[in-house]
C-alpha positions as CSV (number, residue, x, y, z in Angstrom):
1,V,47.9,-25.5,-17.4
2,I,45.3,-26.6,-14.9
3,V,45.8,-23.4,-13.0
4,V,45.3,-21.3,-16.2
5,V,42.2,-23.2,-17.2
6,A,40.7,-23.0,-13.7
7,G,41.5,-19.3,-13.6
8,T,39.9,-18.6,-17.0
9,A,36.8,-20.6,-16.1
10,W,36.5,-18.7,-12.8
11,A,36.8,-15.4,-14.6
12,V,34.1,-16.4,-17.1
13,V,31.7,-17.4,-14.3
14,L,32.4,-14.3,-12.3
15,A,31.8,-12.1,-15.4
16,Q,28.4,-13.9,-16.0
17,V,27.3,-13.4,-12.4
18,C,28.3,-9.7,-12.5
19,G,26.3,-9.3,-15.8
20,I,23.2,-11.0,-14.3
21,V,23.4,-8.9,-11.1
22,S,23.9,-5.6,-13.1
23,N,20.8,-6.4,-15.3
24,L,18.7,-7.1,-12.2
25,D,19.6,-3.8,-10.7
26,K,19.2,-1.6,-13.8
27,G,16.1,0.1,-12.4
28,D,17.9,0.8,-9.1
29,A,21.0,2.0,-10.8
30,A,19.1,4.5,-12.9
31,F,17.3,5.7,-9.8
32,R,20.6,6.2,-8.0
33,Q,22.0,8.1,-10.9
34,T,18.9,10.4,-10.8
35,M,19.4,11.0,-7.1
36,D,23.1,11.8,-7.7
37,E,22.2,14.3,-10.5
38,L,19.6,15.8,-8.1
39,N,22.2,16.2,-5.3
40,S,24.7,17.7,-7.8
41,M,22.1,20.2,-9.1
42,M,21.1,21.3,-5.7
43,K,24.7,21.9,-4.7
44,D,25.5,23.8,-7.8
45,R,22.4,26.0,-7.5
46,S,22.8,26.5,-3.8
47,I,19.4,25.2,-2.9
48,P,18.4,25.8,0.7
49,V,18.6,22.8,3.1
50,N,14.8,22.7,3.8
51,L,14.0,22.7,0.1
52,R,16.7,20.0,-0.5
53,Q,15.0,17.7,2.0
54,R,11.6,18.2,0.3
55,L,13.1,17.5,-3.2
56,R,14.8,14.3,-2.0
57,S,11.6,13.2,-0.3
58,F,9.6,13.8,-3.5
59,F,12.0,11.9,-5.8
60,L,12.2,9.0,-3.3
61,S,8.4,8.8,-3.3
62,N,8.3,9.2,-7.1
63,K,10.3,6.0,-7.7
64,T,7.2,3.9,-8.2
65,T,5.8,6.4,-10.7
66,Q,8.9,6.2,-12.8
67,K,8.7,2.5,-12.9
68,R,5.1,2.6,-14.0
69,A,6.0,5.0,-16.8
70,K,8.5,2.5,-18.2
71,Q,5.9,-0.3,-17.9
72,E,3.6,1.7,-20.2
73,G,6.0,0.9,-23.0
74,L,5.6,-2.8,-22.4
75,I,1.8,-2.5,-22.5
76,A,2.0,-0.5,-25.7
77,S,4.0,-3.3,-27.4
78,M,1.3,-5.9,-26.7
79,S,-1.3,-7.1,-29.2
80,P,-4.6,-5.2,-29.2
81,G,-6.4,-8.2,-27.6
82,L,-3.9,-8.7,-24.8
83,R,-3.5,-5.0,-24.2
84,G,-7.3,-4.7,-23.8
85,E,-7.3,-7.5,-21.2
86,V,-4.4,-6.0,-19.3
87,V,-5.8,-2.5,-19.3
88,M,-9.2,-3.7,-18.0
89,T,-7.6,-5.8,-15.3
90,M,-5.4,-2.8,-14.2
91,N,-8.3,-0.4,-14.2
92,R,-11.2,-2.6,-13.0
93,R,-11.2,-1.2,-9.5
94,W,-11.7,2.5,-10.3
95,I,-13.9,1.9,-13.3
96,A,-16.4,0.1,-11.0
97,N,-16.8,3.5,-9.2
98,V,-17.8,5.3,-12.5
99,S,-21.3,4.0,-13.3
100,F,-21.4,4.9,-17.0
101,L,-17.9,3.3,-17.6
102,N,-18.7,0.3,-15.5
103,Q,-21.5,-0.7,-17.8
104,F,-19.0,-1.2,-20.6
105,M,-16.8,-3.2,-18.2
106,V,-19.7,-5.5,-17.4
107,E,-20.6,-5.9,-21.0
108,A,-17.0,-6.9,-21.9
109,S,-16.9,-9.4,-19.1
110,Q,-20.3,-11.1,-19.7
111,A,-20.4,-11.0,-23.5
112,K,-19.1,-14.0,-25.5
113,I,-16.1,-13.6,-27.8
114,G,-17.4,-11.5,-30.6
115,H,-18.4,-8.0,-31.8
116,Q,-20.1,-6.9,-28.6
117,R,-17.1,-7.9,-26.4
118,S,-14.6,-6.4,-28.7
119,T,-16.5,-3.1,-28.9
120,A,-16.8,-2.7,-25.1
121,S,-13.2,-3.7,-24.6
122,A,-12.1,-1.3,-27.4
123,F,-14.0,1.6,-25.7
124,I,-12.4,0.9,-22.3
125,L,-9.0,0.6,-23.9
126,E,-9.4,4.0,-25.7
127,V,-10.5,5.7,-22.5
128,A,-7.5,4.2,-20.5
129,E,-5.0,5.3,-23.2
130,Q,-6.3,8.9,-22.9
131,M,-5.6,9.0,-19.2
132,Q,-2.6,10.8,-17.8
133,H,-0.4,10.4,-14.7
134,A,0.1,13.3,-12.3
135,V,2.0,13.7,-9.1
136,H,1.9,16.3,-6.4
137,A,4.2,17.0,-3.4
138,Q,2.8,17.3,0.1
139,S,0.9,20.6,0.8
140,E,0.3,21.3,-2.9
141,I,-3.2,22.6,-4.0
142,F,-4.5,21.1,-7.3
143,G,-7.7,20.3,-9.1
144,E,-9.6,21.4,-12.2
145,R,-13.2,21.1,-13.1
146,Q,-14.2,18.8,-16.0
147,E,-11.4,16.4,-14.9
148,L,-11.7,12.9,-13.5
149,Y,-9.3,11.9,-10.7
150,I,-8.2,8.4,-9.5
151,L,-5.9,8.3,-6.4
152,N,-3.2,5.7,-6.8
153,C,-1.1,6.7,-3.8
154,G,-1.3,9.1,-0.8
155,L,-4.0,11.1,1.0
156,V,-6.0,14.0,-0.3
157,S,-8.4,16.5,1.3
158,H,-11.2,17.2,-1.1
159,G,-13.9,19.5,0.4
160,C,-14.9,17.9,3.7
161,R,-13.8,14.4,2.5
162,L,-10.6,12.5,2.9
163,R,-9.6,10.7,-0.3
164,R,-7.6,7.5,0.1
165,L,-6.0,4.9,-2.2
166,G,-8.5,3.9,-4.9
167,S,-10.7,6.9,-4.4
168,V,-12.4,8.4,-7.5
169,W,-13.9,11.9,-7.8
170,G,-14.8,14.4,-10.5
171,I,-17.2,11.8,-12.0
172,D,-19.3,14.7,-13.3
173,F,-16.4,15.8,-15.6
174,V,-18.4,15.0,-18.7
175,L,-20.9,17.8,-18.0
176,S,-20.5,20.9,-20.3
177,D,-22.1,23.3,-17.8
178,T,-19.4,23.9,-15.2
179,S,-21.9,25.5,-12.8
180,L,-23.3,22.0,-12.2
181,I,-19.9,20.5,-11.4
182,E,-18.7,20.0,-7.9
183,S,-15.6,21.9,-6.9
184,A,-12.4,20.0,-7.7
185,Q,-9.9,21.9,-5.6
186,C,-7.9,19.5,-3.5
187,F,-5.1,19.6,-0.9
188,A,-2.3,17.0,-0.9
189,L,-1.9,15.8,2.7
190,T,1.0,13.6,1.6
191,Y,2.9,12.9,-1.6
192,V,0.2,11.8,-4.1
193,E,0.0,9.9,-7.4
194,L,-3.0,10.3,-9.6
195,T,-4.5,9.1,-12.9
196,T,-6.6,11.8,-14.6
197,L,-8.9,12.2,-17.5
198,T,-10.1,15.5,-18.8
199,R,-13.3,16.1,-20.7
200,D,-11.4,17.2,-23.8
201,R,-9.4,14.0,-23.9
202,F,-12.5,11.9,-23.2
């Protein structure tokens, strides 16, 4: 009887431990499944070896972006007040580099609880919700006028300048006359992750 009870207890404990471990690794398990599907697809379609290496490199680098995409669901489920605070905290760094948006950030931070603060926070929240994520593989050329770019990862050559983590360009995206707007064409020196905002969405 003791042996049976001990064996049952051990089986229950082992099952609980396995359940905890599997829950902790859900993100990694999903990523491994994606990589398995990618390898299978490349084999079935007879993708050349060189292109296979580039695809694997892209998906490995893209792991963080996939995680952030899932986190957007968590942010969307928050209350408006909490969501506004989280969004401003997450975007504070790049907003500081856009003068006309930074004014709203300063107002929201300095104002007391009330209409002024809620209005400034609501504006920043609406802008952040209109922003989109973009990724580019190494050596890709990208960039459109009337679009704001924030670099989250990688290195980009833009004109004669090197853009690094946290760089912001295309601040003149709000102008309607495209002849006054600086060229936005960029070259991805590495895998890059960006947050973008077009004039139409703004």
